[in-house]
N, C-alpha and C positions, 0 to 999 in steps of 0.2 A: 679340403679333402686332398690328401697326398696320393700321388700315383704309386701303385705297387703292382708288380706282375711276378707271379711265381713261375720261374723258368726251369725249375729242377726236373720236372717230368720231360720237358723237351731236351734237356741236356742228357738225361738218361736214355731217351729214345735214340738220339744221334750218336751216342757213345756205345750203344749196345753191342755193335759188332767189332769194336776196337778195344784192345786191352793195353793200357800203358802201366808202367811201373814207376813209382815215385819214391825218392829218398830225400827226406828233410835233412838239412845240414846239421851236423853234430854240434851241440852247444859248446863242447869242449875243444872243437877244432881250433888250430892256431895258424898263424901265418909266419913264413920264414922272414918276411920283411913287410913293412906297412904298405898296404895296397897290393901286395902279392897274392898269388893264389893260395887257398887254404890247403892244408894237408889232405891226403887222400881220404875220400869218403868211402866207407865200406859199402860197396855196391852188390853185396850178396843178396840172393833171392829171399833169404829169411828176414832181412832188414827192409825189404821193399814193401810198399803198400800198392796193391793192385787196384786199379780204378778203370772204369768203363766210361770214359768221357771223350768228347771230340777234341782233336788236335788238327788244325787246318793251316795250310800255307797262308802267309800274309800277302795280300795284294799290295804291291808297291805303290799303287795309285790311290789307295784308301788313306783316310786321315790317320788310321792306326799305324799303317806301314811307313809313313813318312813323318819326319820331324823337320819342321821348317827352320832352316838356318840361313845366315847371310849368304846369298849367292845361289840358293837352290834348296833341294831336299836331300835328306840322308836316310837310308834304310835303317830302321831301328832293330828289327829282329827277323827271324826266318819263319817262325810258326806262332800261332796263337792257340792257347789251350783254355777251354771253358770248364770250370770246375765248381762244384757246390761246396768245396772245403777250402779253408784258408791255408796258404803256404807262404813261407818267407822267401825273399830273394836269395838266390844261391841253391835253391832246391834243384835236384837233378831228376830229369824225367827221361825214361827210355821209351822211345816211340818207334816200335818195330816197323810201322808203315813208312816212316821217314828214315829208316836204316841207321838209327844211332841214339846217342845220348845228347840231351840238350839241357841248358841251365836257365832257370827263371831269372830274368834280368829286371823286369819291371812288371807291375800288375795294376789293374784297375779294380776298385772295390765298388760293386754295384749292389751290395747288400742292403743299403737303405731303400732301394727301389725294387730289388729282385733278390732271388736266392742264389746268386752265382758270383764268381770272381773271374776276371779275365787276365790271363798271364801271357806275357811276351817271352818267347823262348829263343835263345841264340845257341849256335853250335858251341859245344864245350870242348875246347882244345885239351884240357886236362884229362878228359875221359875219351878222347879219340875222335872228336869231330872238330875240324878246323873250318869255321865259316865266319 
């Protein structure tokens, strides 16, 4: 018997008081050079998807907050976002409680075990957050 836990109600409860805005990357966006930042994403409110989901600071001492490398650890991201919907890397998230825009860099898929996705967010220099 497989383990399964539906966490969607808990995510809705914890995200009830916070509103974030989400912009998926445009399929037609291109790069000036390979590996470079993509062209500007339209961050207008009419293109945004409003969601009520928790976004929390990453604890640098947790296994999520650190990536083990030779000689020590390195911080991977600034925030973690728990969502019931799937988004690709490069998605822009406006988090008013954290004063700015952040970009999805990596994510964990917990869908086989539960109804949520875990996203690591880093400051997005292209949209005004240098971290």
